[in-house]
LUMFI-104642 format. One record per residue (C-alpha): residue number from 1; x, y negated, z negated. Coordinates in pm, 1 decimal, padded with zeros to 6 digits. Layout:
% LUMFI-104642
+-----+----------+----------+----------+
!  nr !     east !    north !       up !
+-----+----------+----------+----------+
! NUM !        X !        Y !        Z !
...
+-----+----------+----------+----------+
//
This chain:
% LUMFI-104642
+-----+----------+----------+----------+
!  nr !     east !    north !       up !
+-----+----------+----------+----------+
!   1 !  00989.9 !  01268.4 !  00383.8 !
!   2 !  00808.1 !  00959.9 !  00261.7 !
!   3 !  00795.5 !  00669.0 !  00499.8 !
!   4 !  00632.7 !  00332.4 !  00527.2 !
!   5 !  00534.5 !  00139.4 !  00836.7 !
!   6 !  00385.4 ! -00205.2 !  00851.7 !
!   7 !  00292.9 ! -00366.7 !  01181.1 !
!   8 !  00162.8 ! -00719.7 !  01198.1 !
!   9 !  00157.7 ! -00907.8 !  01525.6 !
!  10 !  00050.4 ! -01257.9 !  01600.8 !
!  11 ! -00047.6 ! -01406.8 !  01932.9 !
!  12 !  00283.5 ! -01594.9 !  01961.5 !
!  13 !  00492.6 ! -01275.6 !  01979.6 !
!  14 !  00599.6 ! -01137.4 !  02314.5 !
!  15 !  00652.8 ! -01303.7 !  02648.5 !
!  16 !  00347.7 ! -01381.2 !  02857.4 !
!  17 !  00099.8 ! -01313.8 !  02575.5 !
!  18 ! -00224.4 ! -01509.0 !  02600.5 !
!  19 ! -00258.5 ! -01752.5 !  02307.9 !
!  20 ! -00618.7 ! -01636.9 !  02265.0 !
!  21 ! -00512.7 ! -01272.0 !  02216.2 !
!  22 ! -00627.6 ! -01136.6 !  01879.0 !
!  23 ! -00377.6 ! -01074.9 !  01600.2 !
!  24 ! -00311.5 ! -00732.0 !  01457.4 !
!  25 ! -00283.6 ! -00631.4 !  01092.8 !
!  26 ! -00223.6 ! -00259.9 !  01046.7 !
!  27 ! -00050.1 ! -00084.4 !  00760.1 !
!  28 !  00046.7 !  00281.6 !  00744.3 !
!  29 !  00203.1 !  00415.8 !  00426.2 !
!  30 !  00307.4 !  00754.2 !  00291.5 !
!  31 !  00413.0 !  00794.3 ! -00067.9 !
!  32 !  00338.2 !  00943.4 ! -00408.3 !
!  33 !  00042.6 !  00830.3 ! -00613.8 !
!  34 !  00174.5 !  00677.5 ! -00937.7 !
!  35 ! -00147.0 !  00742.0 ! -01134.8 !
!  36 ! -00508.4 !  00830.6 ! -01068.9 !
!  37 ! -00722.9 !  00562.4 ! -00908.0 !
!  38 ! -00898.2 !  00323.7 ! -01143.3 !
!  39 ! -01250.0 !  00213.6 ! -01053.6 !
!  40 ! -01334.8 ! -00146.5 ! -01145.3 !
!  41 ! -01642.6 ! -00361.6 ! -01125.0 !
!  42 ! -01574.1 ! -00717.0 ! -01014.1 !
!  43 ! -01763.3 ! -01018.0 ! -01156.1 !
!  44 ! -01958.5 ! -01018.5 ! -00828.2 !
!  45 ! -02085.0 ! -00668.2 ! -00906.0 !
!  46 ! -01877.3 ! -00507.7 ! -00628.1 !
!  47 ! -01704.7 ! -00179.6 ! -00710.1 !
!  48 ! -01346.8 ! -00118.3 ! -00603.8 !
!  49 ! -01093.4 !  00157.5 ! -00662.0 !
!  50 ! -00736.8 !  00047.5 ! -00729.1 !
!  51 ! -00431.6 !  00267.4 ! -00702.8 !
!  52 ! -00056.8 !  00232.4 ! -00681.2 !
!  53 !  00160.0 !  00406.5 ! -00424.8 !
!  54 !  00533.6 !  00466.0 ! -00474.4 !
!  55 !  00715.6 !  00468.2 ! -00139.6 !
!  56 !  01086.8 !  00558.3 ! -00125.8 !
!  57 !  01302.9 !  00308.7 !  00060.0 !
!  58 !  01515.0 !  00427.1 !  00345.3 !
!  59 !  01873.0 !  00300.9 !  00317.1 !
!  60 !  01926.5 !  00012.6 !  00560.1 !
!  61 !  02129.8 !  00114.0 !  00861.7 !
!  62 !  02465.2 ! -00053.0 !  00910.6 !
!  63 !  02508.0 ! -00153.5 !  00543.6 !
!  64 !  02770.4 ! -00019.1 !  00313.0 !
!  65 !  02655.8 !  00157.1 !  00002.4 !
!  66 !  02704.4 ! -00020.0 ! -00330.7 !
!  67 !  02990.1 !  00092.0 ! -00551.4 !
!  68 !  02882.7 !  00374.4 ! -00786.3 !
!  69 !  02935.4 !  00155.9 ! -01093.2 !
!  70 !  02793.7 ! -00158.5 ! -00929.2 !
!  71 !  02444.5 ! -00303.3 ! -00973.9 !
!  72 !  02162.3 ! -00069.8 ! -00873.9 !
!  73 !  01911.3 ! -00177.4 ! -00610.6 !
!  74 !  01551.0 ! -00069.3 ! -00600.1 !
!  75 !  01519.3 !  00261.2 ! -00417.8 !
!  76 !  01136.9 !  00255.8 ! -00402.4 !
!  77 !  00859.4 !  00010.4 ! -00331.5 !
!  78 !  00549.3 !  00017.4 ! -00550.0 !
!  79 !  00248.9 ! -00096.0 ! -00349.3 !
!  80 ! -00096.1 ! -00185.7 ! -00478.9 !
!  81 ! -00380.4 ! -00036.0 ! -00275.3 !
!  82 ! -00747.4 ! -00131.7 ! -00308.7 !
!  83 ! -01049.3 !  00057.1 ! -00172.9 !
!  84 ! -01361.3 ! -00150.8 ! -00105.6 !
!  85 ! -01582.2 !  00090.9 !  00087.1 !
!  86 ! -01773.2 !  00374.7 ! -00077.3 !
!  87 ! -01596.6 !  00632.2 !  00140.4 !
!  88 ! -01249.7 !  00503.6 !  00056.1 !
!  89 ! -01341.2 !  00490.8 ! -00316.5 !
!  90 ! -01460.1 !  00853.7 ! -00306.2 !
!  91 ! -01137.3 !  00960.0 ! -00133.6 !
!  92 ! -00928.9 !  00770.0 ! -00389.5 !
!  93 ! -01108.8 !  00930.5 ! -00685.1 !
!  94 ! -01026.5 !  01281.1 ! -00552.8 !
!  95 ! -00652.1 !  01208.5 ! -00557.9 !
!  96 ! -00432.8 !  01294.1 ! -00855.7 !
!  97 ! -00110.3 !  01143.0 ! -00988.8 !
!  98 !  00187.4 !  01281.9 ! -00799.5 !
!  99 ! -00006.3 !  01363.1 ! -00481.6 !
! 100 !  00167.3 !  01274.7 ! -00155.6 !
! 101 ! -00079.1 !  01043.9 !  00019.2 !
! 102 ! -00108.2 !  00869.6 !  00355.1 !
! 103 ! -00288.2 !  00534.3 !  00355.1 !
! 104 ! -00416.0 !  00341.5 !  00656.0 !
! 105 ! -00539.8 ! -00012.4 !  00618.6 !
! 106 ! -00449.6 ! -00378.7 !  00637.6 !
! 107 ! -00239.8 ! -00621.1 !  00434.5 !
! 108 ! -00454.2 ! -00870.9 !  00241.9 !
! 109 ! -00380.4 ! -01170.3 !  00024.0 !
! 110 ! -00628.1 ! -01197.5 ! -00263.3 !
! 111 ! -00692.1 ! -01510.7 ! -00468.2 !
! 112 ! -00819.0 ! -01500.0 ! -00824.5 !
! 113 ! -00837.9 ! -01715.1 ! -01135.5 !
! 114 ! -00572.9 ! -01641.9 ! -01395.2 !
! 115 ! -00452.1 ! -01791.7 ! -01722.7 !
! 116 ! -00221.5 ! -02027.9 ! -01531.9 !
! 117 ! -00490.3 ! -02127.3 ! -01281.2 !
! 118 ! -00546.6 ! -02000.2 ! -00929.7 !
! 119 ! -00313.0 ! -01713.1 ! -00837.2 !
! 120 ! -00268.7 ! -01477.2 ! -00545.1 !
! 121 ! -00122.9 ! -01138.3 ! -00468.5 !
! 122 ! -00074.3 ! -00913.5 ! -00169.0 !
! 123 ! -00224.6 ! -00567.0 ! -00154.9 !
! 124 ! -00318.1 ! -00308.1 !  00103.8 !
! 125 ! -00690.4 ! -00273.6 !  00171.4 !
! 126 ! -00732.2 !  00096.6 !  00249.7 !
! 127 ! -00962.4 !  00212.7 !  00525.9 !
! 128 ! -00848.5 !  00577.3 !  00506.3 !
! 129 ! -00666.7 !  00787.4 !  00245.7 !
! 130 ! -00543.1 !  01139.1 !  00314.3 !
! 131 ! -00376.7 !  01379.9 !  00071.5 !
! 132 ! -00072.6 !  01529.6 !  00246.2 !
! 133 !  00021.6 !  01757.9 ! -00043.0 !
! 134 ! -00063.4 !  01800.2 ! -00408.1 !
! 135 !  00170.9 !  01675.7 ! -00674.8 !
! 136 !  00336.3 !  01926.0 ! -00909.0 !
! 137 !  00115.3 !  01817.2 ! -01200.8 !
! 138 ! -00212.3 !  01821.2 ! -01004.4 !
! 139 ! -00315.8 !  02170.8 ! -01112.6 !
! 140 ! -00411.7 !  02455.5 ! -00884.4 !
+-----+----------+----------+----------+
//
């Protein structure tokens, strides 16, 4: 079963928490790899590996299902994952489209210049990638 878990805490959460307590940004995902990782070289010369993970959504508890002929809602989330370290890039390049993968990392907001000026996007910066099982089209 594919699941996703995102935990982000700030120092203001919880009773009696010291305001100087550090924040926490941890992401754990499990889903299918949409396509093989793509390695890119940034203008700075840094190498990254970029991949996309498809994570099925669990139906929300306590909500009625939509009528069969009503509008369809997304049943998956597609999440961009980036690998900055050499180890994470190597792990990403060994994965194949369709593989079931677990990703550990942190949520990041990246800023970049685009045609309409400065833009941003959220992505998961992977610190660890683990193949859980091979996809049907991954070969032997």
